[in-house]
Every structure is written in C-alpha cells, then in structure tokens.
N, CA, C and O atoms as CSV, one atom per row, in Angstrom:
chain,resi,resn,atom,element,x,y,z
A,1,MET,N,N,-62.858,-65.883,-57.655
A,1,MET,CA,C,-63.057,-64.479,-56.708
A,1,MET,C,C,-64.359,-64.603,-56.479
A,1,MET,O,O,-64.768,-64.066,-55.450
A,2,ARG,N,N,-65.306,-65.292,-57.309
A,2,ARG,CA,C,-66.874,-65.132,-56.916
A,2,ARG,C,C,-66.892,-66.175,-55.713
A,2,ARG,O,O,-67.318,-65.911,-54.589
A,3,ASN,N,N,-66.437,-67.232,-56.061
A,3,ASN,CA,C,-66.575,-68.386,-54.730
A,3,ASN,C,C,-65.881,-68.000,-53.506
A,3,ASN,O,O,-66.250,-68.347,-52.384
A,4,VAL,N,N,-64.954,-67.335,-53.733
A,4,VAL,CA,C,-64.357,-66.860,-52.351
A,4,VAL,C,C,-65.379,-65.741,-51.655
A,4,VAL,O,O,-65.518,-65.693,-50.433
A,5,SER,N,N,-65.881,-65.100,-52.309
A,5,SER,CA,C,-66.821,-64.130,-51.751
A,5,SER,C,C,-67.810,-64.627,-51.371
A,5,SER,O,O,-68.240,-64.486,-50.226
A,6,ASN,N,N,-68.522,-65.512,-52.543
A,6,ASN,CA,C,-69.537,-66.165,-51.843
A,6,ASN,C,C,-69.547,-66.911,-50.478
A,6,ASN,O,O,-70.406,-66.832,-49.600
A,7,ALA,N,N,-68.307,-67.720,-50.487
A,7,ALA,CA,C,-67.863,-68.592,-49.337
A,7,ALA,C,C,-67.980,-67.534,-48.062
A,7,ALA,O,O,-68.700,-67.871,-47.122
A,8,PHE,N,N,-67.370,-66.415,-48.019
A,8,PHE,CA,C,-67.190,-65.559,-47.083
A,8,PHE,C,C,-68.339,-65.102,-46.557
A,8,PHE,O,O,-68.299,-64.932,-45.338
A,9,LEU,N,N,-69.607,-64.786,-47.235
A,9,LEU,CA,C,-70.674,-64.062,-47.015
A,9,LEU,C,C,-71.729,-65.313,-46.603
A,9,LEU,O,O,-72.694,-65.054,-45.885
A,10,LEU,N,N,-71.473,-66.801,-47.137
A,10,LEU,CA,C,-72.176,-67.615,-46.639
A,10,LEU,C,C,-71.621,-68.072,-44.934
A,10,LEU,O,O,-72.307,-68.554,-44.033
A,11,THR,N,N,-70.462,-67.791,-44.927
A,11,THR,CA,C,-70.114,-68.005,-43.352
A,11,THR,C,C,-70.166,-66.686,-42.578
A,11,THR,O,O,-69.668,-66.683,-41.453
A,12,LEU,N,N,-70.741,-65.513,-43.079
A,12,LEU,CA,C,-70.644,-64.728,-42.206
A,12,LEU,C,C,-72.145,-64.539,-41.842
A,12,LEU,O,O,-72.464,-63.949,-40.810
A,13,LEU,N,N,-73.289,-65.177,-42.920
A,13,LEU,CA,C,-74.564,-65.582,-42.896
A,13,LEU,C,C,-74.869,-66.667,-41.772
A,13,LEU,O,O,-75.834,-66.659,-41.008
A,14,THR,N,N,-73.991,-67.465,-41.825
A,14,THR,CA,C,-74.082,-68.933,-41.053
A,14,THR,C,C,-73.964,-68.259,-39.201
A,14,THR,O,O,-74.675,-68.284,-38.196
A,15,ALA,N,N,-72.744,-67.764,-39.564
A,15,ALA,CA,C,-72.371,-66.991,-37.689
A,15,ALA,C,C,-73.357,-66.249,-37.419
A,15,ALA,O,O,-73.680,-66.308,-36.233
A,16,LEU,N,N,-74.249,-65.256,-38.345
A,16,LEU,CA,C,-75.509,-64.382,-37.737
A,16,LEU,C,C,-76.475,-65.174,-37.350
A,16,LEU,O,O,-77.193,-64.924,-36.382
A,17,TYR,N,N,-76.582,-66.288,-38.135
A,17,TYR,CA,C,-77.904,-67.098,-38.037
A,17,TYR,C,C,-77.865,-67.905,-36.545
A,17,TYR,O,O,-78.843,-68.238,-35.876
A,18,TRP,N,N,-76.481,-68.109,-36.241
A,18,TRP,CA,C,-76.100,-69.133,-34.621
A,18,TRP,C,C,-76.397,-68.039,-33.731
A,18,TRP,O,O,-77.058,-68.164,-32.700
A,19,ILE,N,N,-75.852,-66.876,-34.185
A,19,ILE,CA,C,-75.742,-65.624,-32.987
A,19,ILE,C,C,-77.427,-65.380,-32.518
A,19,ILE,O,O,-78.030,-65.377,-31.445
A,20,PHE,N,N,-77.833,-65.162,-34.110
A,20,PHE,CA,C,-79.722,-65.164,-33.285
A,20,PHE,C,C,-80.236,-66.321,-32.968
A,20,PHE,O,O,-81.206,-66.254,-32.213
A,21,ASP,N,N,-79.874,-67.442,-33.326
A,21,ASP,CA,C,-80.471,-68.625,-32.866
A,21,ASP,C,C,-80.258,-68.690,-31.269
A,21,ASP,O,O,-81.015,-69.192,-30.437
A,22,ILE,N,N,-78.952,-68.010,-31.057
A,22,ILE,CA,C,-78.520,-68.491,-29.405
A,22,ILE,C,C,-79.263,-67.620,-28.647
A,22,ILE,O,O,-79.924,-68.033,-27.694
A,23,ILE,N,N,-79.219,-66.073,-29.068
A,23,ILE,CA,C,-80.139,-65.000,-28.587
A,23,ILE,C,C,-81.366,-65.423,-28.636
A,23,ILE,O,O,-81.916,-65.207,-27.556
A,24,TRP,N,N,-82.000,-65.891,-29.338
A,24,TRP,CA,C,-83.314,-66.763,-29.205
A,24,TRP,C,C,-83.826,-67.781,-28.518
A,24,TRP,O,O,-85.020,-67.826,-28.220
A,25,TRP,N,N,-83.001,-68.657,-28.214
A,25,TRP,CA,C,-83.216,-69.581,-27.199
A,25,TRP,C,C,-82.762,-69.020,-25.939
A,25,TRP,O,O,-83.383,-69.563,-25.025
A,26,LEU,N,N,-81.960,-68.186,-25.528
A,26,LEU,CA,C,-81.769,-67.460,-24.477
A,26,LEU,C,C,-82.752,-66.656,-23.667
A,26,LEU,O,O,-82.832,-66.633,-22.439
A,27,VAL,N,N,-83.434,-66.049,-24.476
A,27,VAL,CA,C,-84.682,-65.620,-24.309
A,27,VAL,C,C,-85.875,-66.145,-23.864
A,27,VAL,O,O,-86.549,-65.736,-22.918
A,28,ILE,N,N,-86.192,-67.460,-24.904
A,28,ILE,CA,C,-87.215,-68.280,-24.701
A,28,ILE,C,C,-87.048,-68.966,-23.390
A,28,ILE,O,O,-88.017,-69.294,-22.704
A,29,VAL,N,N,-85.537,-69.229,-22.972
A,29,VAL,CA,C,-85.381,-70.153,-21.752
A,29,VAL,C,C,-86.091,-69.105,-20.526
A,29,VAL,O,O,-87.068,-69.318,-19.809
A,30,TRP,N,N,-85.116,-67.815,-20.610
A,30,TRP,CA,C,-85.455,-66.954,-19.758
A,30,TRP,C,C,-87.070,-66.620,-19.284
A,30,TRP,O,O,-87.564,-66.666,-18.157
A,31,VAL,N,N,-87.673,-66.278,-20.557
A,31,VAL,CA,C,-89.360,-66.397,-20.229
A,31,VAL,C,C,-90.145,-67.515,-19.614
A,31,VAL,O,O,-91.143,-67.385,-18.904
A,32,VAL,N,N,-89.580,-68.602,-19.970
A,32,VAL,CA,C,-90.302,-69.868,-19.290
A,32,VAL,C,C,-89.876,-69.486,-17.869
A,32,VAL,O,O,-90.663,-69.160,-16.980
A,33,ILE,N,N,-88.513,-69.563,-17.751
A,33,ILE,CA,C,-87.932,-69.567,-16.076
A,33,ILE,C,C,-88.542,-68.465,-15.218
A,33,ILE,O,O,-88.785,-68.659,-14.027
A,34,SER,N,N,-88.785,-67.322,-15.821
A,34,SER,CA,C,-89.408,-66.370,-15.119
A,34,SER,C,C,-90.876,-66.425,-14.935
A,34,SER,O,O,-91.392,-65.872,-13.964
A,35,TRP,N,N,-91.703,-67.181,-15.982
A,35,TRP,CA,C,-93.006,-67.310,-15.884
A,35,TRP,C,C,-93.249,-68.723,-14.496
A,35,TRP,O,O,-94.096,-68.727,-13.603
A,36,ILE,N,N,-92.283,-69.665,-14.753
A,36,ILE,CA,C,-92.298,-70.618,-13.748
A,36,ILE,C,C,-92.263,-69.918,-12.451
A,36,ILE,O,O,-93.311,-69.914,-11.804
A,37,LEU,N,N,-91.127,-69.267,-11.920
A,37,LEU,CA,C,-90.550,-68.585,-10.885
A,37,LEU,C,C,-91.992,-67.816,-10.327
A,37,LEU,O,O,-92.436,-67.825,-9.179
A,38,PHE,N,N,-92.541,-67.173,-11.504
A,38,PHE,CA,C,-93.799,-65.834,-10.811
A,38,PHE,C,C,-94.954,-66.757,-10.477
A,38,PHE,O,O,-95.647,-66.461,-9.504
A,39,PHE,N,N,-95.264,-67.956,-11.251
A,39,PHE,CA,C,-96.787,-68.632,-10.625
A,39,PHE,C,C,-96.026,-69.756,-9.332
A,39,PHE,O,O,-96.729,-70.157,-8.405
A,40,SER,N,N,-94.618,-70.137,-9.439
A,40,SER,CA,C,-94.211,-70.686,-8.186
A,40,SER,C,C,-94.510,-69.980,-7.004
A,40,SER,O,O,-95.008,-70.556,-6.037
A,41,SER,N,N,-94.216,-68.647,-7.005
A,41,SER,CA,C,-94.049,-67.916,-5.932
A,41,SER,C,C,-95.553,-67.636,-5.575
A,41,SER,O,O,-95.781,-67.014,-4.538
A,42,GLN,N,N,-96.461,-68.003,-6.265
A,42,GLN,CA,C,-98.045,-67.409,-6.037
A,42,GLN,C,C,-98.709,-68.756,-4.948
A,42,GLN,O,O,-99.672,-68.748,-4.180
A,43,THR,N,N,-97.768,-69.782,-5.278
A,43,THR,CA,C,-98.663,-70.742,-4.464
A,43,THR,C,C,-97.375,-71.430,-3.649
A,43,THR,O,O,-96.190,-71.205,-3.894
A,44,SER,N,N,-97.933,-72.381,-2.553
A,44,SER,CA,C,-96.913,-72.764,-1.424
A,44,SER,C,C,-95.380,-73.730,-2.100
A,44,SER,O,O,-94.644,-74.202,-1.233
A,45,PHE,N,N,-95.063,-73.922,-3.307
A,45,PHE,CA,C,-93.622,-74.237,-3.847
A,45,PHE,C,C,-92.733,-73.502,-3.376
A,45,PHE,O,O,-91.790,-74.283,-3.239
A,46,ARG,N,N,-92.457,-72.682,-3.092
A,46,ARG,CA,C,-91.225,-71.848,-2.608
A,46,ARG,C,C,-91.331,-72.434,-1.237
A,46,ARG,O,O,-90.187,-72.829,-1.013
A,47,TRP,N,N,-91.890,-72.642,-0.449
A,47,TRP,CA,C,-91.807,-72.888,1.300
A,47,TRP,C,C,-91.548,-74.509,1.146
A,47,TRP,O,O,-90.595,-74.994,1.756
A,48,LYS,N,N,-92.159,-75.119,0.556
A,48,LYS,CA,C,-92.228,-76.655,0.457
A,48,LYS,C,C,-90.719,-77.030,-0.219
A,48,LYS,O,O,-89.927,-77.779,0.352
A,49,HIS,N,N,-90.481,-76.464,-1.375
A,49,HIS,CA,C,-89.280,-77.057,-2.011
A,49,HIS,C,C,-88.244,-75.544,-1.985
A,49,HIS,O,O,-88.169,-74.725,-2.900
A,50,ARG,N,N,-87.721,-75.510,-1.031
A,50,ARG,CA,C,-86.579,-74.489,-0.824
A,50,ARG,C,C,-85.500,-74.469,-1.880
A,50,ARG,O,O,-85.144,-73.561,-2.632
A,51,THR,N,N,-85.068,-75.731,-1.735
A,51,THR,CA,C,-83.799,-75.916,-2.862
A,51,THR,C,C,-83.951,-75.472,-4.349
A,51,THR,O,O,-83.163,-74.788,-5.002
A,52,ALA,N,N,-85.235,-76.057,-4.771
A,52,ALA,CA,C,-85.590,-76.139,-6.116
A,52,ALA,C,C,-86.023,-74.365,-6.464
A,52,ALA,O,O,-85.822,-73.784,-7.531
A,53,TRP,N,N,-86.480,-73.945,-5.560
A,53,TRP,CA,C,-87.015,-72.685,-5.508
A,53,TRP,C,C,-85.622,-71.637,-5.520
A,53,TRP,O,O,-85.662,-70.605,-6.191
A,54,GLY,N,N,-84.472,-71.980,-4.767
A,54,GLY,CA,C,-83.188,-71.460,-5.333
A,54,GLY,C,C,-82.498,-71.530,-6.429
A,54,GLY,O,O,-81.759,-70.674,-6.913
A,55,ILE,N,N,-82.749,-72.545,-6.802
A,55,ILE,CA,C,-82.213,-73.018,-8.070
A,55,ILE,C,C,-82.943,-71.819,-9.085
A,55,ILE,O,O,-82.433,-70.990,-9.837
A,56,LEU,N,N,-84.234,-72.098,-8.777
A,56,LEU,CA,C,-84.779,-71.454,-10.111
A,56,LEU,C,C,-84.775,-69.941,-9.865
A,56,LEU,O,O,-85.180,-69.303,-10.836
A,57,ASN,N,N,-84.471,-69.329,-8.968
A,57,ASN,CA,C,-84.085,-68.007,-8.442
A,57,ASN,C,C,-82.487,-67.792,-9.021
A,57,ASN,O,O,-82.267,-66.767,-9.666
A,58,GLN,N,N,-81.627,-68.545,-8.840
A,58,GLN,CA,C,-80.467,-68.472,-9.467
A,58,GLN,C,C,-80.369,-68.286,-11.184
A,58,GLN,O,O,-80.022,-67.334,-11.883
A,59,LEU,N,N,-80.941,-69.932,-11.563
A,59,LEU,CA,C,-80.974,-69.794,-13.233
A,59,LEU,C,C,-81.880,-68.329,-14.023
A,59,LEU,O,O,-81.706,-67.853,-15.145
A,60,ASN,N,N,-82.749,-67.952,-13.052
A,60,ASN,CA,C,-83.321,-66.628,-13.241
A,60,ASN,C,C,-82.311,-65.478,-13.459
A,60,ASN,O,O,-82.250,-64.737,-14.439
A,61,ASP,N,N,-81.557,-65.474,-12.390
A,61,ASP,CA,C,-80.683,-64.124,-12.436
A,61,ASP,C,C,-79.704,-64.299,-13.395
A,61,ASP,O,O,-79.346,-63.300,-14.018
A,62,ILE,N,N,-79.073,-65.641,-13.700
A,62,ILE,CA,C,-77.992,-65.808,-14.830
A,62,ILE,C,C,-78.477,-65.252,-16.476
A,62,ILE,O,O,-77.899,-64.493,-17.255
A,63,PHE,N,N,-79.968,-66.100,-16.605
A,63,PHE,CA,C,-80.455,-65.724,-17.751
A,63,PHE,C,C,-80.745,-64.623,-18.192
A,63,PHE,O,O,-80.715,-64.381,-19.399
A,64,SER,N,N,-81.175,-63.502,-17.022
A,64,SER,CA,C,-81.607,-61.952,-16.753
A,64,SER,C,C,-80.306,-61.432,-17.378
A,64,SER,O,O,-80.291,-60.889,-18.483
A,65,ALA,N,N,-78.939,-61.670,-16.429
A,65,ALA,CA,C,-77.834,-61.026,-16.841
A,65,ALA,C,C,-77.289,-61.379,-18.227
A,65,ALA,O,O,-76.335,-60.741,-18.673
A,66,MET,N,N,-77.900,-62.447,-18.980
A,66,MET,CA,C,-77.722,-62.665,-20.275
A,66,MET,C,C,-78.033,-62.185,-21.445
A,66,MET,O,O,-77.375,-62.082,-22.480
A,67,THR,N,N,-79.458,-61.807,-21.088
A,67,THR,CA,C,-80.602,-61.250,-22.035
A,67,THR,C,C,-80.817,-59.590,-21.590
A,67,THR,O,O,-81.509,-58.755,-22.172
A,68,TYR,N,N,-80.092,-59.438,-20.521
A,68,TYR,CA,C,-80.504,-57.713,-20.269
A,68,TYR,C,C,-80.002,-57.083,-21.480
A,68,TYR,O,O,-80.779,-56.425,-22.172
A,69,PRO,N,N,-78.840,-57.211,-21.789
A,69,PRO,CA,C,-78.100,-56.204,-23.034
A,69,PRO,C,C,-78.832,-56.467,-24.208
A,69,PRO,O,O,-78.838,-55.498,-24.967
A,70,VAL,N,N,-79.353,-57.295,-24.548
A,70,VAL,CA,C,-79.941,-57.334,-25.907
A,70,VAL,C,C,-81.594,-56.777,-25.820
A,70,VAL,O,O,-82.236,-56.358,-26.783
A,71,LEU,N,N,-82.077,-56.892,-24.430
A,71,LEU,CA,C,-83.356,-56.934,-24.367
A,71,LEU,C,C,-83.632,-55.080,-23.674
A,71,LEU,O,O,-84.711,-54.548,-23.413
A,72,LYS,N,N,-82.420,-54.572,-23.567
A,72,LYS,CA,C,-82.449,-53.047,-22.682
A,72,LYS,C,C,-83.046,-51.991,-24.078
A,72,LYS,O,O,-83.983,-51.276,-23.723
A,73,PRO,N,N,-82.629,-51.817,-25.570
A,73,PRO,CA,C,-83.086,-51.372,-26.331
A,73,PRO,C,C,-84.336,-51.355,-26.508
A,73,PRO,O,O,-84.850,-50.240,-26.598
A,74,PHE,N,N,-85.206,-52.546,-26.614
A,74,PHE,CA,C,-86.511,-52.608,-26.523
A,74,PHE,C,C,-87.351,-52.257,-25.525
A,74,PHE,O,O,-88.386,-51.722,-25.921
A,75,ARG,N,N,-87.218,-52.407,-24.172
A,75,ARG,CA,C,-87.397,-51.756,-22.880
A,75,ARG,C,C,-87.149,-50.239,-23.072
A,75,ARG,O,O,-87.721,-49.516,-22.256
A,76,ARG,N,N,-86.513,-49.737,-23.864
A,76,ARG,CA,C,-86.368,-48.340,-23.608
A,76,ARG,C,C,-87.725,-47.789,-24.827
A,76,ARG,O,O,-88.437,-46.791,-24.714
A,77,ILE,N,N,-87.733,-48.720,-25.827
A,77,ILE,CA,C,-89.172,-48.213,-26.760
A,77,ILE,C,C,-90.465,-48.447,-26.441
A,77,ILE,O,O,-91.390,-47.807,-26.942
A,78,LEU,N,N,-90.652,-49.615,-25.372
A,78,LEU,CA,C,-91.703,-49.969,-24.926
A,78,LEU,C,C,-91.339,-50.279,-23.291
A,78,LEU,O,O,-90.907,-51.385,-22.968
A,79,PRO,N,N,-91.528,-49.329,-22.415
A,79,PRO,CA,C,-91.264,-49.553,-20.934
A,79,PRO,C,C,-92.244,-50.237,-20.266
A,79,PRO,O,O,-93.362,-49.802,-20.544
A,80,PRO,N,N,-92.241,-51.248,-19.402
A,80,PRO,CA,C,-93.217,-52.145,-18.735
A,80,PRO,C,C,-94.176,-50.995,-18.028
A,80,PRO,O,O,-95.378,-51.261,-18.064
A,81,HIS,N,N,-93.916,-50.131,-17.585
A,81,HIS,CA,C,-94.648,-49.293,-16.606
A,81,HIS,C,C,-95.587,-48.555,-17.557
A,81,HIS,O,O,-96.637,-48.125,-17.080
A,82,LYS,N,N,-95.313,-48.352,-18.910
A,82,LYS,CA,C,-96.601,-47.703,-19.588
A,82,LYS,C,C,-97.571,-49.111,-20.303
A,82,LYS,O,O,-98.652,-48.962,-20.873
A,83,THR,N,N,-96.892,-50.388,-20.103
A,83,THR,CA,C,-97.938,-51.085,-20.960
A,83,THR,C,C,-98.480,-52.352,-19.377
A,83,THR,O,O,-98.359,-53.575,-19.311
A,84,ALA,N,N,-99.055,-51.361,-18.344
A,84,ALA,CA,C,-99.694,-52.051,-17.361
A,84,ALA,C,C,-98.637,-53.229,-16.727
A,84,ALA,O,O,-99.037,-54.382,-16.567
A,85,GLY,N,N,-97.477,-52.890,-16.439
A,85,GLY,CA,C,-96.307,-53.385,-16.002
A,85,GLY,C,C,-96.169,-54.989,-16.809
A,85,GLY,O,O,-95.737,-55.975,-16.212
A,86,VAL,N,N,-96.595,-55.008,-18.167
A,86,VAL,CA,C,-96.313,-56.281,-18.947
A,86,VAL,C,C,-95.167,-55.941,-19.877
A,86,VAL,O,O,-95.216,-55.154,-20.822
A,87,ASP,N,N,-94.119,-56.659,-19.462
A,87,ASP,CA,C,-92.777,-56.665,-20.616
A,87,ASP,C,C,-92.736,-57.340,-21.855
A,87,ASP,O,O,-92.534,-58.522,-22.132
A,88,TRP,N,N,-93.010,-56.173,-22.661
A,88,TRP,CA,C,-93.021,-57.118,-24.188
A,88,TRP,C,C,-91.608,-57.131,-24.808
A,88,TRP,O,O,-91.288,-57.937,-25.682
A,89,SER,N,N,-90.850,-56.270,-24.347
A,89,SER,CA,C,-89.390,-56.449,-24.755
A,89,SER,C,C,-88.621,-57.892,-25.545
A,89,SER,O,O,-87.947,-58.009,-26.568
A,90,PRO,N,N,-89.184,-59.023,-24.337
A,90,PRO,CA,C,-88.962,-60.357,-25.206
A,90,PRO,C,C,-89.776,-60.697,-26.633
A,90,PRO,O,O,-89.363,-61.534,-27.435
A,91,MET,N,N,-90.743,-60.076,-26.779
A,91,MET,CA,C,-91.609,-60.610,-27.942
A,91,MET,C,C,-91.054,-59.557,-29.188
A,91,MET,O,O,-90.950,-59.897,-30.366
A,92,LEU,N,N,-90.779,-58.420,-28.730
A,92,LEU,CA,C,-90.224,-57.510,-29.640
A,92,LEU,C,C,-88.861,-58.097,-30.118
A,92,LEU,O,O,-88.824,-58.144,-31.347
A,93,LEU,N,N,-87.960,-58.465,-29.637
A,93,LEU,CA,C,-86.509,-58.798,-29.639
A,93,LEU,C,C,-86.542,-60.144,-30.695
A,93,LEU,O,O,-85.741,-60.361,-31.604
A,94,LEU,N,N,-87.837,-61.068,-30.254
A,94,LEU,CA,C,-88.059,-62.319,-31.498
A,94,LEU,C,C,-88.780,-61.973,-32.501
A,94,LEU,O,O,-88.542,-62.587,-33.541
A,95,LEU,N,N,-89.694,-61.085,-32.535
A,95,LEU,CA,C,-89.953,-60.414,-33.558
A,95,LEU,C,C,-89.143,-59.924,-34.544
A,95,LEU,O,O,-89.365,-60.280,-35.701
A,96,ALA,N,N,-88.086,-59.042,-34.257
A,96,ALA,CA,C,-86.947,-58.172,-34.597
A,96,ALA,C,C,-85.908,-59.105,-35.289
A,96,ALA,O,O,-85.290,-58.891,-36.332
A,97,ILE,N,N,-85.857,-60.261,-34.412
A,97,ILE,CA,C,-84.804,-61.270,-34.608
A,97,ILE,C,C,-85.126,-61.922,-36.206
A,97,ILE,O,O,-84.245,-62.060,-37.055
A,98,MET,N,N,-86.618,-62.293,-36.409
A,98,MET,CA,C,-87.000,-63.114,-36.828
A,98,MET,C,C,-87.067,-61.990,-38.496
A,98,MET,O,O,-86.823,-62.358,-39.645
A,99,LEU,N,N,-87.442,-60.738,-38.053
A,99,LEU,CA,C,-87.668,-59.872,-39.355
A,99,LEU,C,C,-86.380,-59.970,-40.029
A,99,LEU,O,O,-86.245,-60.225,-41.226
A,100,VAL,N,N,-85.158,-59.689,-38.942
A,100,VAL,CA,C,-83.629,-59.640,-39.775
A,100,VAL,C,C,-83.466,-60.916,-40.226
A,100,VAL,O,O,-82.762,-60.744,-41.221
A,101,ARG,N,N,-83.660,-62.043,-40.133
A,101,ARG,CA,C,-83.410,-63.428,-40.607
A,101,ARG,C,C,-84.112,-63.262,-41.839
A,101,ARG,O,O,-83.612,-63.354,-42.960
A,102,THR,N,N,-85.264,-63.021,-41.569
A,102,THR,CA,C,-85.920,-63.335,-43.280
A,102,THR,C,C,-85.548,-62.162,-44.066
A,102,THR,O,O,-85.530,-62.568,-45.229
A,103,PHE,N,N,-85.180,-60.681,-44.048
A,103,PHE,CA,C,-84.735,-59.881,-44.322
A,103,PHE,C,C,-83.218,-60.508,-45.079
A,103,PHE,O,O,-83.131,-60.424,-46.304
A,104,LEU,N,N,-82.398,-60.947,-44.512
A,104,LEU,CA,C,-81.157,-61.173,-44.354
A,104,LEU,C,C,-81.098,-62.371,-45.739
A,104,LEU,O,O,-80.515,-62.272,-46.818
A,105,GLY,N,N,-81.953,-63.489,-45.185
A,105,GLY,CA,C,-82.249,-64.592,-46.386
A,105,GLY,C,C,-82.631,-63.925,-47.971
A,105,GLY,O,O,-81.999,-64.289,-48.963
A,106,TYR,N,N,-83.627,-63.016,-48.040
A,106,TYR,CA,C,-84.145,-62.656,-49.032
A,106,TYR,C,C,-83.244,-61.891,-49.667
A,106,TYR,O,O,-83.248,-61.890,-50.898
A,107,LEU,N,N,-82.125,-60.948,-48.802
A,107,LEU,CA,C,-80.821,-60.276,-49.682
A,107,LEU,C,C,-79.923,-61.090,-49.774
A,107,LEU,O,O,-79.474,-60.887,-50.902
A,108,VAL,N,N,-79.280,-62.000,-49.260
A,108,VAL,CA,C,-78.268,-62.689,-49.601
A,108,VAL,C,C,-78.557,-63.990,-50.443
A,108,VAL,O,O,-77.785,-64.435,-51.292
A,109,GLY,N,N,-79.633,-64.476,-50.135
A,109,GLY,CA,C,-80.204,-65.778,-50.787
A,109,GLY,C,C,-79.963,-65.802,-52.492
A,109,GLY,O,O,-79.506,-66.759,-53.116
A,110,PRO,N,N,-80.356,-64.609,-53.016
A,110,PRO,CA,C,-80.198,-64.652,-54.425
A,110,PRO,C,C,-78.671,-64.792,-54.961
A,110,PRO,O,O,-78.292,-65.616,-55.793
A,111,ILE,N,N,-77.779,-63.698,-54.234
A,111,ILE,CA,C,-76.577,-63.944,-54.418
A,111,ILE,C,C,-75.680,-65.180,-54.088
A,111,ILE,O,O,-74.656,-65.427,-54.725
A,112,LEU,N,N,-76.041,-65.781,-53.265
A,112,LEU,CA,C,-75.515,-67.084,-53.176
A,112,LEU,C,C,-75.574,-68.280,-54.092
A,112,LEU,O,O,-74.719,-69.149,-54.265
A,113,LEU,N,N,-76.851,-68.130,-54.681
A,113,LEU,CA,C,-77.529,-68.481,-55.714
A,113,LEU,C,C,-77.032,-68.827,-57.069
A,113,LEU,O,O,-77.292,-69.799,-57.778
A,114,ARG,N,N,-76.141,-67.649,-57.294
A,114,ARG,CA,C,-75.409,-67.573,-58.713
A,114,ARG,C,C,-74.563,-68.558,-58.945
A,114,ARG,O,O,-73.942,-68.601,-60.007
C-alpha cells in the first residue's frame, strides 16, 4: 500500500513540477518578447522590418493571453499604476513558483525517501 501511495504522490508531484515549469517558461518568454517589442518600438526597427514587427506583436499577444490568467492575481496585489508603471507581477509569480516548488520538495521529499 505504501508503494502505491508513494508512486501516486511522486506522479502528482512530477505533474505539478511540469505545470510550474511550463508556466515559468511561458512567463520568461513573454517578458523577453515584451522587452524586445518595447525597445524595438523606440527605434526605427518597426518601420524597417514591418514583417518582424508584426510577428513580434502577434507573439506578444499570444503569450499575453496565455500568461494573463496566472498573472492577474499578482497584478491585483501590486498594480502597475502604483509602482511607477513597472509591472512586477511576473517577478512575483516566478518567486511564488520557486517558493511553492521548494516547499513541496521539503514537504514531500522525506515521505518519498522512506
């Protein structure tokens, strides 16, 4: 019975880690794309390379739509208009993912090692 519950717990923990990894990388890619889009809009890149600009805009829209649901609670905690226009929600989300993964590792690790 213990091996079955340990196997289930390990499977559940692995699935949670995968979900956290997917969210982690979606947020990282979205932040990098939004920075590239912002800084390229400050130069003549957007007029010289309209196709690349359009692709970057579409990618930004796609990743924004994927990350918005998980970032929304953090934006309620620390809205950008109260932090001089800086959106700290991606950093807060990544910090929360790191803390939850560490907590789960410490909580479930000793159980799995028995």
